C-alpha atoms as a printed R data frame, in Angstrom:
    type eleno elety resid chain resno      x       y       z
1   ATOM     1    CA   MET     A     1  1.216 -23.695 -34.588
2   ATOM     2    CA   LEU     A     2  3.088 -20.396 -34.852
3   ATOM     3    CA   ARG     A     3  1.352 -19.093 -31.709
4   ATOM     4    CA   THR     A     4  2.357 -22.208 -29.787
5   ATOM     5    CA   LEU     A     5  5.947 -21.805 -30.909
6   ATOM     6    CA   ARG     A     6  5.988 -18.127 -29.920
7   ATOM     7    CA   ARG     A     7  4.638 -18.973 -26.457
8   ATOM     8    CA   ALA     A     8  7.309 -21.637 -26.026
9   ATOM     9    CA   LEU     A     9 10.088 -19.234 -27.033
10  ATOM    10    CA   ARG     A    10  9.022 -16.420 -24.712
11  ATOM    11    CA   SER     A    11 11.192 -16.094 -21.659
12  ATOM    12    CA   ALA     A    12  9.514 -17.055 -18.416
13  ATOM    13    CA   ARG     A    13  8.900 -14.072 -16.182
14  ATOM    14    CA   LEU     A    14  7.042 -13.516 -12.961
15  ATOM    15    CA   LEU     A    15  4.491 -10.745 -13.273
16  ATOM    16    CA   VAL     A    16  3.605  -9.069 -10.009
17  ATOM    17    CA   PRO     A    17  0.200  -7.743 -10.858
18  ATOM    18    CA   ALA     A    18 -1.272  -8.702 -14.168
19  ATOM    19    CA   ARG     A    19 -4.423  -7.724 -12.327
20  ATOM    20    CA   ARG     A    20 -5.444  -4.758 -10.254
21  ATOM    21    CA   PHE     A    21 -4.049  -4.656  -6.755
22  ATOM    22    CA   THR     A    22 -6.442  -6.480  -4.435
23  ATOM    23    CA   ALA     A    23 -6.016  -3.971  -1.613
24  ATOM    24    CA   GLY     A    24 -6.806  -0.978  -3.782
25  ATOM    25    CA   ILE     A    25 -4.798   1.850  -5.239
26  ATOM    26    CA   ALA     A    26 -3.456   4.719  -3.215
27  ATOM    27    CA   ALA     A    27 -4.895   8.068  -4.155
28  ATOM    28    CA   LEU     A    28 -2.550   9.917  -6.462
29  ATOM    29    CA   PRO     A    29 -1.661  13.383  -5.179
30  ATOM    30    CA   PRO     A    30 -1.975  16.454  -7.404
31  ATOM    31    CA   THR     A    31  0.520  17.051 -10.185
32  ATOM    32    CA   ALA     A    32  3.569  19.264  -9.664
33  ATOM    33    CA   ARG     A    33  1.889  22.235 -11.304
34  ATOM    34    CA   GLU     A    34 -1.202  21.839  -9.116
35  ATOM    35    CA   ALA     A    35  0.810  21.367  -5.909
36  ATOM    36    CA   LEU     A    36  3.754  23.705  -6.482
37  ATOM    37    CA   GLY     A    37  2.265  26.348  -8.763
38  ATOM    38    CA   ILE     A    38  3.145  27.573 -12.216
39  ATOM    39    CA   ASP     A    39  6.629  28.767 -11.230
40  ATOM    40    CA   VAL     A    40  7.906  25.223 -10.679
41  ATOM    41    CA   THR     A    41 11.090  24.398 -12.611
42  ATOM    42    CA   ALA     A    42 11.301  21.415 -14.950
43  ATOM    43    CA   GLY     A    43 13.663  19.606 -12.573
44  ATOM    44    CA   GLU     A    44 11.369  20.148  -9.602
45  ATOM    45    CA   ALA     A    45  8.350  18.979 -11.584
46  ATOM    46    CA   ILE     A    46 10.108  15.817 -12.762
47  ATOM    47    CA   ALA     A    47 11.307  14.978  -9.251
48  ATOM    48    CA   TYR     A    48  7.904  15.687  -7.690
49  ATOM    49    CA   ASN     A    49  5.956  13.667 -10.271
50  ATOM    50    CA   ARG     A    50  8.400  10.751 -10.092
51  ATOM    51    CA   VAL     A    51  8.128  10.577  -6.309
52  ATOM    52    CA   ARG     A    52  4.335  10.902  -6.277
53  ATOM    53    CA   VAL     A    53  4.027   7.890  -8.611
54  ATOM    54    CA   ALA     A    54  6.670   5.967  -6.659
55  ATOM    55    CA   THR     A    55  5.008   6.614  -3.313
56  ATOM    56    CA   ALA     A    56  1.549   5.636  -4.556
57  ATOM    57    CA   THR     A    57  3.053   2.482  -6.112
58  ATOM    58    CA   ALA     A    58  4.878   1.604  -2.882
59  ATOM    59    CA   VAL     A    59  1.682   2.039  -0.869
60  ATOM    60    CA   ALA     A    60 -0.234  -0.217  -3.280
61  ATOM    61    CA   LEU     A    61  2.523  -2.843  -3.129
62  ATOM    62    CA   TYR     A    62  2.639  -2.660   0.677
63  ATOM    63    CA   ARG     A    63 -1.143  -2.974   0.943
64  ATOM    64    CA   ASP     A    64 -0.994  -5.975  -1.363
65  ATOM    65    CA   GLY     A    65  1.585  -7.705   0.860
66  ATOM    66    CA   HIS     A    66  4.709  -7.288  -1.273
67  ATOM    67    CA   THR     A    67  8.046  -6.791   0.468
68  ATOM    68    CA   LEU     A    68 11.619  -6.016  -0.489
69  ATOM    69    CA   PRO     A    69 13.675  -7.122  -2.280
70  ATOM    70    CA   MET     A    70 11.768  -6.828  -5.548
71  ATOM    71    CA   PRO     A    71 13.250  -7.199  -9.038
72  ATOM    72    CA   ASP     A    72 13.144  -4.271 -11.469
73  ATOM    73    CA   ASP     A    73 10.677  -6.060 -13.751
74  ATOM    74    CA   ASP     A    74  8.199  -6.529 -10.900
75  ATOM    75    CA   LEU     A    75  8.403  -2.840  -9.983
76  ATOM    76    CA   ASP     A    76  7.920  -1.845 -13.631
77  ATOM    77    CA   ASP     A    77  4.861  -4.101 -13.849
78  ATOM    78    CA   ALA     A    78  3.450  -2.540 -10.672
79  ATOM    79    CA   VAL     A    79  3.804   1.000 -12.053
80  ATOM    80    CA   ARG     A    80  2.152  -0.039 -15.314
81  ATOM    81    CA   ALA     A    81 -0.665  -1.860 -13.484
82  ATOM    82    CA   LEU     A    82 -1.614   1.360 -11.709
83  ATOM    83    CA   ASP     A    83 -2.227   3.147 -15.040
84  ATOM    84    CA   PHE     A    84 -0.822   6.514 -13.969
85  ATOM    85    CA   PRO     A    85 -0.804   8.908 -16.932
86  ATOM    86    CA   PHE     A    86  2.632   9.448 -18.471
87  ATOM    87    CA   SER     A    87  4.307   7.046 -16.016
88  ATOM    88    CA   ALA     A    88  7.384   5.359 -17.423
89  ATOM    89    CA   PRO     A    89  9.395   3.320 -14.933
90  ATOM    90    CA   SER     A    90 12.966   4.570 -14.686
91  ATOM    91    CA   PRO     A    91 15.910   3.689 -12.421
92  ATOM    92    CA   GLU     A    92 15.079   6.740 -10.312
93  ATOM    93    CA   THR     A    93 11.418   5.744 -10.009
94  ATOM    94    CA   ARG     A    94 12.365   2.194  -9.005
95  ATOM    95    CA   ALA     A    95 14.786   3.542  -6.393
96  ATOM    96    CA   SER     A    96 12.045   5.812  -5.027
97  ATOM    97    CA   ILE     A    97  9.581   2.895  -4.865
98  ATOM    98    CA   ARG     A    98 12.116   0.795  -2.967
99  ATOM    99    CA   ALA     A    99 12.850   3.640  -0.537
100 ATOM   100    CA   ALA     A   100  9.158   4.281   0.166
101 ATOM   101    CA   LEU     A   101  8.449   0.553   0.539
102 ATOM   102    CA   ALA     A   102 11.396   0.229   2.940
103 ATOM   103    CA   VAL     A   103  9.995   3.054   5.074
104 ATOM   104    CA   LEU     A   104  6.564   1.412   5.165
105 ATOM   105    CA   GLU     A   105  8.090  -1.949   6.125
106 ATOM   106    CA   ALA     A   106 10.322  -0.424   8.813
107 ATOM   107    CA   ASP     A   107  7.559   1.519  10.585
108 ATOM   108    CA   SER     A   108  5.775  -0.863  12.930
109 ATOM   109    CA   THR     A   109  2.983   1.667  13.512
110 ATOM   110    CA   ILE     A   110  1.775   1.371   9.911
111 ATOM   111    CA   THR     A   111 -0.716  -1.430   9.426
112 ATOM   112    CA   VAL     A   112 -2.864  -2.560   6.542
113 ATOM   113    CA   THR     A   113 -6.580  -2.821   7.178
114 ATOM   114    CA   HIS     A   114 -9.070  -4.231   4.726
């Protein structure tokens, strides 16, 4: 009975992928240290790692047929569904995902093949 009540009280929310993306996951590029070397600053590493996760997420969303606009919760769910280590969705990551997805949508030469 308590479980039923808890389910009824939960707010309804659309989950983008409670499953793996059907079109596959984009390959994640190397980390900041691997790509930029050991002299990379903390700010550069944070920016690089945020954008690499955002770009891979945008590619996965695009391959799966998702388009803008997308709510914050859906973008957060997409990042979590990809299981990238140490990935915590932030406003900056969501903005980067939206920017990358907008570029993919705007470029008519980019197509999805299965």
